[in-house]
C-alpha positions in Angstrom: -31.7 148.9 -8.6 -34.7 147.9 -10.6 -37.1 145.3 -9.2 -37.5 143.5 -12.5 -36.1 140.0 -13.0 -34.5 138.2 -15.9 -33.2 134.8 -16.8 -30.0 135.3 -15.0 -30.4 138.1 -12.6 -31.8 141.6 -11.9 -31.5 144.3 -14.5 -29.9 147.6 -13.5 -31.5 150.9 -14.4 -28.0 152.3 -14.4 -27.5 150.8 -17.8 -30.2 153.1 -19.2 -32.2 150.4 -21.0 -35.5 148.8 -20.3 -34.7 145.1 -21.1 -34.9 142.1 -18.8 -31.4 141.1 -19.6 -29.5 139.6 -16.7 -26.0 140.4 -15.7 -24.5 136.9 -16.4 -22.9 136.4 -19.8 -25.1 134.5 -22.3 -22.3 132.4 -23.6 -21.5 131.2 -20.1 -25.0 130.2 -19.3 -25.6 128.5 -22.7 -22.3 126.6 -22.5 -23.0 125.5 -18.9 -26.3 124.0 -20.0 -24.7 122.4 -23.0 -22.2 120.7 -20.7 -25.0 119.7 -18.3 -27.1 118.3 -21.1 -24.3 116.3 -22.6 -23.7 114.8 -19.1 -27.3 113.8 -18.8 -27.4 112.2 -22.2 -24.2 110.3 -21.5 -25.6 109.0 -18.2 -28.9 108.0 -19.8 -27.2 106.2 -22.6 -25.0 104.2 -20.1 -28.2 103.2 -18.1 -29.8 102.1 -21.4 -26.7 100.0 -22.3 -25.8 102.2 -25.3 -22.1 102.2 -24.6 -21.2 104.0 -27.9 -23.5 106.9 -27.3 -22.4 107.0 -23.6 -18.8 107.3 -24.6 -19.5 109.9 -27.3 -21.5 112.2 -25.1 -19.1 111.7 -22.2 -16.2 112.8 -24.3 -18.3 115.8 -25.5 -19.0 116.8 -21.9 -15.3 116.7 -21.0 -14.4 118.8 -24.1 -17.0 121.4 -23.1 -15.8 121.4 -19.5 -12.2 121.9 -20.6 -13.3 124.8 -22.9 -15.3 126.4 -20.0 -12.4 126.2 -17.7 -10.0 127.7 -20.3 -12.4 130.6 -21.0 -13.8 131.5 -17.6 -11.4 130.4 -14.9 -7.9 131.7 -14.1 -5.0 129.4 -13.5 -5.6 129.5 -9.8 -9.3 128.7 -10.2 -10.9 132.1 -9.8 -14.1 132.5 -11.8 -13.9 135.5 -14.2 -17.7 136.2 -13.8 -18.7 137.3 -10.4 -22.5 137.2 -10.3 -24.4 135.1 -7.8 -25.8 133.1 -10.7 -22.4 132.5 -12.2 -21.0 131.1 -8.9 -24.1 129.0 -8.3 -24.1 127.5 -11.8 -20.4 126.5 -11.6 -21.0 124.7 -8.3 -24.3 123.1 -9.2 -23.2 121.8 -12.6 -19.8 120.8 -11.3 -17.5 122.2 -14.0 -15.3 124.3 -11.8 -11.6 123.1 -11.6 -10.7 120.7 -8.8 -9.6 122.5 -5.7 -11.5 125.7 -6.5 -15.0 124.7 -5.4 -14.7 125.7 -1.8 -13.2 129.0 -2.9 -16.1 129.7 -5.3 -18.5 128.8 -2.5 -16.9 131.4 -0.3 -17.0 134.0 -3.1 -20.7 133.3 -3.4 -21.2 133.7 0.4 -19.3 137.0 0.2 -21.4 138.1 -2.7 -24.6 137.5 -0.7 -23.2 139.3 2.3 -22.4 142.4 0.2 -26.1 142.3 -0.9 -27.1 142.1 2.8 -28.1 138.4 2.6 -30.5 139.0 -0.3 -30.5 137.2 -3.6 -29.8 138.9 -6.9 -30.7 136.0 -9.2 -33.4 135.3 -11.9 -34.8 132.2 -13.4 -31.5 130.4 -14.0 -29.9 131.1 -10.7 -32.7 131.1 -8.2 -33.8 127.5 -8.5 -30.3 126.2 -7.6 -29.1 128.9 -5.2 -30.3 127.5 -1.9 -29.2 124.0 -2.7 -25.7 125.1 -3.6 -25.4 127.1 -0.4 -26.5 124.2 1.7 -24.4 121.6 -0.1 -21.3 123.8 0.1 -21.2 124.7 3.8 -23.4 127.8 3.7 -26.7 126.4 5.0 -27.2 129.4 7.2 -27.3 131.7 4.2 -29.8 129.4 2.5 -32.1 129.7 5.5 -31.6 133.5 5.5 -32.8 133.6 1.8 -35.9 131.6 2.7 -36.7 133.8 5.7 -35.9 137.3 4.3 -39.0 139.5 4.2 -38.0 142.5 2.1 -38.1 142.3 -1.7 -36.7 140.3 -3.3 -37.8 137.4 -1.2 -40.4 134.7 -0.9 -41.8 136.1 2.3 -42.3 139.5 0.7 -44.9 138.0 -1.5 -46.4 136.0 1.4 -46.6 139.2 3.5 -48.3 140.9 0.6 -51.1 138.3 0.7 -49.9 136.1 -2.1 -51.3 132.5 -2.4 -49.4 131.7 -5.6 -45.8 132.3 -6.8 -45.3 135.4 -8.9 -43.2 135.7 -12.0 -41.4 138.8 -10.6 -40.2 139.3 -7.1 -42.1 142.5 -7.0 -45.1 141.6 -9.2 -47.2 143.6 -6.7 -45.7 146.7 -5.2 -45.9 147.6 -1.4 -48.8 150.0 -2.1 -50.8 147.2 -3.8 -50.3 148.3 -7.4 -49.3 145.8 -10.1 -45.6 146.6 -11.0 -46.2 146.2 -14.7 -48.2 144.3 -17.3 -45.3 142.8 -19.3 -43.9 139.5 -18.2 -45.8 139.6 -14.9 -47.8 136.4 -14.2 -49.2 136.1 -10.7 -49.2 132.3 -10.9 -45.8 131.2 -12.2 -43.7 128.1 -11.7 -40.1 129.4 -11.5 -39.5 130.7 -8.0 -41.6 127.9 -6.5 -38.6 125.8 -7.1 -37.3 126.7 -3.7 -39.6 123.8 -2.5 -37.1 121.3 -3.9 -34.5 122.7 -1.5 -37.0 122.5 1.3 -37.8 118.8 0.6 -34.1 117.9 0.0 -32.1 120.0 2.4 -34.5 121.2 5.1 -36.6 118.0 5.4 -33.7 115.8 4.2 -35.3 113.6 1.5 -32.7 112.8 -1.2 -33.2 110.7 -4.2 -30.6 108.0 -4.9 -30.0 107.6 -8.6 -28.8 104.0 -8.1 -32.2 103.2 -6.6 -34.8 104.4 -9.2 -38.4 105.3 -8.2 -37.5 106.2 -4.6 -37.1 102.5 -3.7 -34.2 103.6 -1.5 -33.4 107.1 -0.3 -31.0 109.1 1.8 -32.5 111.1 4.6 -30.2 113.8 5.7 -31.9 116.9 7.2 -30.0 120.2 7.6 -31.8 122.1 10.4 -31.1 125.6 11.4 -31.9 127.4 14.6 -34.4 129.7 12.9 -36.8 126.8 12.3 -37.8 124.7 15.3 -39.7 122.0 13.4 -40.3 120.5 9.9 -43.1 118.2 8.7 -42.9 116.6 5.2 -44.9 114.1 3.3 -43.9 112.9 -0.2 -45.9 110.5 -2.3 -43.3 108.7 -4.5 -43.6 106.0 -7.1 -42.7 103.5 -4.3 -45.0 104.9 -1.6 -45.3 107.7 0.8 -42.3 109.0 2.8 -42.8 111.1 5.9 -40.1 113.1 7.7 -40.8 115.0 10.9 -38.1 116.8 12.9 -38.1 119.3 15.8 -35.6 121.0 18.0 -36.5 121.2 21.7 -35.8 124.3 23.8 -33.3 122.1 25.6 -31.4 121.6 22.3 -32.4 118.0 21.9 -33.2 116.9 18.4 -35.9 114.5 17.4 -36.3 112.9 14.0 -39.2 110.6 13.0 -39.1 108.9 9.5 -41.8 106.8 7.9 -40.5 104.5 5.2 -43.0 102.9 2.8 -43.4 99.1 2.5 -40.6 97.4 0.5 -38.3 100.5 0.6 -35.3 101.5 2.7 -33.4 104.6 3.7 -30.0 105.6 4.9 -30.5 108.1 7.8 -27.7 110.6 8.3 -28.4 112.5 11.5 -27.3 116.2 11.7 -24.8 117.7 14.0 -23.4 114.5 15.3 -20.5 112.1 14.5 -22.8 109.1 14.6 -22.4 106.8 11.6 -25.3 106.8 9.0 -27.9 104.1 9.7 -29.7 102.0 7.1 -33.4 101.3 8.0 -36.2 99.5 6.2 -39.9 100.1 6.0 -41.8 101.3 9.0 -41.5 104.2 11.5 -38.1 105.0 13.0 -37.5 107.5 15.8 -34.2 109.2 16.6 -33.8 111.4 19.7 -30.4 112.7 20.9 -28.5 115.8 22.0 -26.5 117.1 19.1 -22.7 117.3 19.6 -22.8 120.6 17.8 -25.8 122.6 19.0 -28.6 123.4 16.5 -30.1 126.0 18.7 -28.3 129.3 18.8 -26.1 129.9 21.8 -25.0 133.5 22.0 -21.8 134.6 23.7 -19.0 137.1 23.2 -17.7 134.9 20.5 -20.8 135.7 18.4 -20.5 138.5 15.9 -22.2 141.8 16.4 -24.4 141.1 13.4 -25.6 137.8 15.0 -26.3 139.5 18.3 -28.2 142.4 16.9 -30.4 140.2 14.6 -31.9 138.5 17.7 -34.1 140.8 19.8 -33.2 139.3 23.2 -29.4 139.2 22.4 -29.6 142.8 21.0 -31.2 144.0 24.3 -28.4 142.4 26.3 -25.7 143.8 24.0 -27.1 147.3 24.3 -26.6 147.2 28.1 -22.9 146.6 27.7 -22.2 148.2 24.3 -24.7 151.0 24.0 -22.9 152.6 21.1 -22.9 149.4 19.0 -24.6 151.2 16.1 -21.4 153.2 15.7 -19.5 150.1 14.8 -18.8 150.3 11.0 -20.8 147.8 9.0 -17.8 145.6 7.8 -16.6 145.3 11.4 -19.9 144.0 12.6 -19.0 140.5 11.3 -16.3 140.5 14.1 -17.0 139.0 17.5 -17.4 141.1 20.7 -14.1 139.6 21.9 -12.4 140.6 18.7 -13.7 144.1 19.0 -12.8 144.5 22.6 -10.2 147.1 23.4 -11.1 149.0 20.2 -12.7 152.4 20.2 -16.0 150.7 19.8 -15.9 148.0 22.6 -13.9 148.3 25.8 -15.1 145.8 28.4 -13.3 144.5 31.5 -12.9 140.8 32.1 -15.7 141.0 34.7 -18.0 142.6 32.1 -17.2 140.0 29.5 -18.1 137.3 32.0 -21.4 139.0 32.9 -22.2 139.6 29.2 -21.6 135.9 28.4 -23.8 134.8 31.3 -26.7 137.0 30.1 -26.3 136.1 26.5 -26.5 132.4 27.2 -30.0 132.9 28.5 -31.3 134.5 25.3 
């Protein structure tokens, strides 16, 4: 696979060309943006009181959506195009048929798993990929994308000493050479768009369209066990918002929010059934034990992949399943319990109990 990027994905040297053409069909991308643009114009016209234009562009958007569904979706809602970008665009721009969105989100997850948790998107897909994953129940995959270290990833560039965002994922090669002089800016805007996801989904600051200028916001952080804390400050038109959260080793979660004068926020706490709480200007502190743990608790109900990705858990697993590397790759998504009594795992009840006890200390 080539390391060059395009508007919609990575190019493949298997095609025998030297273009930066992505794998997602041009007509799909163009029509998706046509639909999205018509929606934005309709919404803007409605806000401005131009009811005629709002109706006109609203009708246009629905016509485009119907055409998109007829051309690119099967009767059962399966998307004909199967790239990461195609799935992400369908979810982000919200033109997939009703009842198929969760299915498309799962297809996207599986597409990433096939690519070992690495993205395969370009300018069109990357800026929405993490948000779509977090918004559709795959927050863990979004964090994995952020924390990946091999190319293509953000941390590959960081580990290479980058202090700016590159135009290509591999603008600088591992040996320090520039990968090419065509379309290869070392200070480029596009992939820096991941910060929107960090502000929105990691920190939790969401703009409410019905309250312009950040006069009122939704604060709904989506933490993950791989990050123990987050500190965010955002200077909005209405004042400065601050969000600070951390996960203690005990599993307790603390959230501190600072709301600027004259503003308000609805705070939706993660991993709990507590109802959202509306707060006004000032500092507000929330500390509680999540009903669903944020920290990772390992056990025999964890998959082999989960256990082997964490150094401590992998060491424990190797004591009981020394031949775990012989488990076929697709089967490593299965739990130790599921694999027990197979040729790869054969533990007694006493060994299962002992393994669970040791894993819980990791």
